[in-house]
Biotite code that builds the C-alpha atoms (Angstrom):
import biotite.structure as struc

atoms = struc.array([
    struc.Atom([96.070, 55.696, 111.034], chain_id="A", res_id=1, res_name="UNK", atom_name="CA", element="C"),
    struc.Atom([92.786, 56.853, 112.590], chain_id="A", res_id=2, res_name="UNK", atom_name="CA", element="C"),
    struc.Atom([94.372, 56.545, 116.028], chain_id="A", res_id=3, res_name="UNK", atom_name="CA", element="C"),
    struc.Atom([97.180, 58.901, 115.013], chain_id="A", res_id=4, res_name="UNK", atom_name="CA", element="C"),
    struc.Atom([94.666, 61.514, 113.902], chain_id="A", res_id=5, res_name="UNK", atom_name="CA", element="C"),
    struc.Atom([92.678, 61.080, 117.101], chain_id="A", res_id=6, res_name="UNK", atom_name="CA", element="C"),
    struc.Atom([95.838, 61.788, 119.091], chain_id="A", res_id=7, res_name="UNK", atom_name="CA", element="C"),
    struc.Atom([96.377, 65.006, 117.144], chain_id="A", res_id=8, res_name="UNK", atom_name="CA", element="C"),
    struc.Atom([92.933, 66.158, 118.202], chain_id="A", res_id=9, res_name="UNK", atom_name="CA", element="C"),
    struc.Atom([91.594, 66.921, 114.750], chain_id="A", res_id=10, res_name="UNK", atom_name="CA", element="C"),
    struc.Atom([89.832, 65.134, 111.953], chain_id="A", res_id=11, res_name="UNK", atom_name="CA", element="C"),
    struc.Atom([91.940, 63.423, 109.308], chain_id="A", res_id=12, res_name="UNK", atom_name="CA", element="C"),
    struc.Atom([92.885, 65.412, 106.263], chain_id="A", res_id=13, res_name="UNK", atom_name="CA", element="C"),
    struc.Atom([95.131, 68.279, 105.252], chain_id="A", res_id=14, res_name="UNK", atom_name="CA", element="C"),
    struc.Atom([95.776, 71.210, 107.550], chain_id="A", res_id=15, res_name="UNK", atom_name="CA", element="C"),
    struc.Atom([95.155, 74.833, 106.527], chain_id="A", res_id=16, res_name="UNK", atom_name="CA", element="C"),
    struc.Atom([98.507, 76.519, 105.874], chain_id="A", res_id=17, res_name="UNK", atom_name="CA", element="C"),
    struc.Atom([97.111, 79.840, 107.137], chain_id="A", res_id=18, res_name="UNK", atom_name="CA", element="C"),
    struc.Atom([95.362, 78.997, 110.405], chain_id="A", res_id=19, res_name="UNK", atom_name="CA", element="C"),
    struc.Atom([96.135, 75.314, 110.996], chain_id="A", res_id=20, res_name="UNK", atom_name="CA", element="C"),
    struc.Atom([92.484, 74.221, 111.001], chain_id="A", res_id=21, res_name="UNK", atom_name="CA", element="C"),
    struc.Atom([91.562, 70.734, 109.862], chain_id="A", res_id=22, res_name="UNK", atom_name="CA", element="C"),
    struc.Atom([90.293, 69.596, 107.480], chain_id="A", res_id=23, res_name="UNK", atom_name="CA", element="C"),
    struc.Atom([91.373, 72.024, 104.819], chain_id="A", res_id=24, res_name="UNK", atom_name="CA", element="C"),
    struc.Atom([90.323, 72.050, 101.189], chain_id="A", res_id=25, res_name="UNK", atom_name="CA", element="C"),
    struc.Atom([93.564, 71.590, 99.275], chain_id="A", res_id=26, res_name="UNK", atom_name="CA", element="C"),
    struc.Atom([95.850, 73.957, 101.250], chain_id="A", res_id=27, res_name="UNK", atom_name="CA", element="C"),
    struc.Atom([93.436, 76.339, 103.034], chain_id="A", res_id=28, res_name="UNK", atom_name="CA", element="C"),
    struc.Atom([90.214, 76.001, 104.998], chain_id="A", res_id=29, res_name="UNK", atom_name="CA", element="C"),
    struc.Atom([87.099, 77.554, 103.452], chain_id="A", res_id=30, res_name="UNK", atom_name="CA", element="C"),
    struc.Atom([87.167, 80.669, 105.685], chain_id="A", res_id=31, res_name="UNK", atom_name="CA", element="C"),
    struc.Atom([90.827, 81.474, 104.907], chain_id="A", res_id=32, res_name="UNK", atom_name="CA", element="C"),
    struc.Atom([90.323, 80.793, 101.183], chain_id="A", res_id=33, res_name="UNK", atom_name="CA", element="C"),
    struc.Atom([87.278, 83.092, 101.006], chain_id="A", res_id=34, res_name="UNK", atom_name="CA", element="C"),
    struc.Atom([89.129, 85.814, 102.938], chain_id="A", res_id=35, res_name="UNK", atom_name="CA", element="C"),
    struc.Atom([92.143, 85.552, 100.591], chain_id="A", res_id=36, res_name="UNK", atom_name="CA", element="C"),
    struc.Atom([89.885, 85.714, 97.526], chain_id="A", res_id=37, res_name="UNK", atom_name="CA", element="C"),
    struc.Atom([88.016, 88.751, 98.907], chain_id="A", res_id=38, res_name="UNK", atom_name="CA", element="C"),
    struc.Atom([91.298, 90.581, 99.578], chain_id="A", res_id=39, res_name="UNK", atom_name="CA", element="C"),
    struc.Atom([92.562, 89.643, 96.123], chain_id="A", res_id=40, res_name="UNK", atom_name="CA", element="C"),
    struc.Atom([89.412, 91.040, 94.472], chain_id="A", res_id=41, res_name="UNK", atom_name="CA", element="C"),
    struc.Atom([89.750, 94.280, 96.472], chain_id="A", res_id=42, res_name="UNK", atom_name="CA", element="C"),
    struc.Atom([93.437, 94.654, 95.548], chain_id="A", res_id=43, res_name="UNK", atom_name="CA", element="C"),
    struc.Atom([92.673, 93.987, 91.871], chain_id="A", res_id=44, res_name="UNK", atom_name="CA", element="C"),
    struc.Atom([89.827, 96.523, 91.872], chain_id="A", res_id=45, res_name="UNK", atom_name="CA", element="C"),
    struc.Atom([92.132, 99.164, 93.384], chain_id="A", res_id=46, res_name="UNK", atom_name="CA", element="C"),
    struc.Atom([94.885, 98.361, 90.868], chain_id="A", res_id=47, res_name="UNK", atom_name="CA", element="C"),
    struc.Atom([92.438, 98.427, 87.941], chain_id="A", res_id=48, res_name="UNK", atom_name="CA", element="C"),
    struc.Atom([90.967, 101.727, 89.109], chain_id="A", res_id=49, res_name="UNK", atom_name="CA", element="C"),
    struc.Atom([94.434, 103.271, 89.317], chain_id="A", res_id=50, res_name="UNK", atom_name="CA", element="C"),
    struc.Atom([95.414, 101.848, 85.923], chain_id="A", res_id=51, res_name="UNK", atom_name="CA", element="C"),
    struc.Atom([92.320, 103.134, 84.127], chain_id="A", res_id=52, res_name="UNK", atom_name="CA", element="C"),
    struc.Atom([92.585, 106.529, 85.812], chain_id="A", res_id=53, res_name="UNK", atom_name="CA", element="C"),
    struc.Atom([96.124, 107.032, 84.440], chain_id="A", res_id=54, res_name="UNK", atom_name="CA", element="C"),
    struc.Atom([95.494, 105.491, 81.011], chain_id="A", res_id=55, res_name="UNK", atom_name="CA", element="C"),
    struc.Atom([92.649, 107.811, 80.041], chain_id="A", res_id=56, res_name="UNK", atom_name="CA", element="C"),
    struc.Atom([92.695, 109.849, 76.840], chain_id="A", res_id=57, res_name="UNK", atom_name="CA", element="C"),
    struc.Atom([93.187, 113.578, 76.475], chain_id="A", res_id=58, res_name="UNK", atom_name="CA", element="C"),
    struc.Atom([96.288, 115.706, 76.929], chain_id="A", res_id=59, res_name="UNK", atom_name="CA", element="C"),
    struc.Atom([97.465, 113.695, 79.923], chain_id="A", res_id=60, res_name="UNK", atom_name="CA", element="C"),
    struc.Atom([96.932, 110.295, 78.298], chain_id="A", res_id=61, res_name="UNK", atom_name="CA", element="C"),
    struc.Atom([99.478, 108.209, 76.427], chain_id="A", res_id=62, res_name="UNK", atom_name="CA", element="C"),
    struc.Atom([98.152, 109.130, 72.995], chain_id="A", res_id=63, res_name="UNK", atom_name="CA", element="C"),
    struc.Atom([98.720, 112.824, 73.679], chain_id="A", res_id=64, res_name="UNK", atom_name="CA", element="C"),
    struc.Atom([102.379, 112.308, 74.459], chain_id="A", res_id=65, res_name="UNK", atom_name="CA", element="C"),
    struc.Atom([103.277, 110.179, 71.453], chain_id="A", res_id=66, res_name="UNK", atom_name="CA", element="C"),
    struc.Atom([101.678, 112.065, 68.591], chain_id="A", res_id=67, res_name="UNK", atom_name="CA", element="C"),
    struc.Atom([104.002, 113.429, 65.948], chain_id="A", res_id=68, res_name="UNK", atom_name="CA", element="C"),
    struc.Atom([103.970, 117.175, 65.279], chain_id="A", res_id=69, res_name="UNK", atom_name="CA", element="C"),
])
């Protein structure tokens, strides 16, 4: 088995599904995993900012539209 890995040119273990680097941790190498997590945090922060901006109180908020006369 070690000979087969030596022929492939990389250390034994799983290959990163993003960049093909070996060894990977689970399905991604550390660099790709950290990059994906950073992008995910940035996307969530942007989504949360947009959500809280539109859900604020006042005349433009949800509560202002659903009050009975």
